[in-house]
N, C-alpha and C positions, 0 to 999 in steps of 0.2 A: 483869209485864204485857207488857213489850216482847217477851219471848221468845215469847209467844203470837201476837203480830203477825208475828213472824219466821216461825213455823210456818205461819201463815195465808198469808203471802206465798209461801213455798216450795210449799205445797199448790196455790195458784192457778197458779204457774209450771209445776208438774208437770202439772196438768190441761191447760194451754194447749199443752204439748209433747206429751203422750201422747194427748190427745183426738184431734187430727187424725191422728196416727200410727195409732191404733187404727182409726179410720174408714177410712183408706186401705188398711190391711192387710185389713180386712173386705171392702172392695170388690175387692181383688186376689184374695182367696180365693174369693169368690163368682164372679168372672169365670173363674177357673181351673176351678172345679167345673163350671160350665156348659159349658166348652170342653175338658174333659179328654178324652184319648184313651180309647176304650172298654176298652182292655186295662189301663188304669191302675187299681191297687187302692189306695184311700185307706188310709194307715197306721191300724192298729187298736191299741187298748191292749194287746192280747195280744202285739203285736210286741216289747214291752219285756222279754220273758222272758229273752232273751240278756243284756240289760243287767243285770238282777237277778242272774243266775247269775255273770256275770263280776265284778260288784261284790263279791259274797260270796267268790268265789274270790280276788280281790285282797286282801281283808281278811285272809283265812286265810293267804295266802302272806306277807303283811307280818308277821303275828304269828309265823309259823314262822321267817322270816328273822331277826326280832329275837331269838328264843330261840336260834337256831343261831349267829348271827354275833356276838352280844354277848360271849360268852366267848372267841371267837377274836380279836376286836379289842381287848379290854380290856388284855391284856398288852403290846401294841405301841402303846398310846396314848401320845401325845407327853407329856402331863402326868404327872409321876411323884411330885409332892409333895402336892398338894391333892386329896384323895379326891373331894370334891364336883365339882370341875371335871373330874376324870378321868372320873367317871361321866357327867356331862353331855356331854362330848366324845365318849365312846364311844357314847352313845345317838344323838347327832347324826350321827356317822359311819355307824352302822348304818341310820338312817333315810335318809340320802343314798345309801347303797348300794342300798337298795330303790328309791328314786326313780330312780336311774340305770338299774337293771334294768327297771323298769316303763316308763319313757319310751323306752328302747331297743327293747323288745318292741313297744310301741305304734307307734313310728315304722316299724319293720319290717313290722308287720301292715298299716299304712296303705299302705306302698309295695307290698306284695304285692297288696293290694286294687286299687290303681290302675295297676299296671304294664302290664296288657293292655288298658287303656281308651284312648280317643282323647284323654284329658286329659293324660297324662304324656308329655312329649317324650322323644326318644331320648337326649338328653344326661343325663337322669335315669334311664335304664334302661327307658323305656317305648317304646311303638310309635306314640304320637300325634304331633301337630304342636305345635311351640312356640307357634304362634298360637292354639291352643285353650286 
């Protein structure tokens, strides 16, 4: 019975936090839509096609890297005696190689996107101001 009161209390707290947040967010969006520049195009659901394509591409690349790198890393795995631990470490290493590759490419793509904007300062390779 006490756990139900705990969930009720958590629900009330969340309503008290997210209620005003939702209301003020709605006000801000309403004000923005009323004062938006004429050339601004509101994002459409169809704008997510690139996200869907890259998600599928990343999943395929991850599986391909797992298939290709597992046999390459398995012989050089540090663990030589316990087969279960060796397989686990090899899978973990291959997963981390994919993560390193993914985040490196994502960081580079972000830098390429921002390098010619007014946001990225010269010390980071951009043309913008540090104060922006």
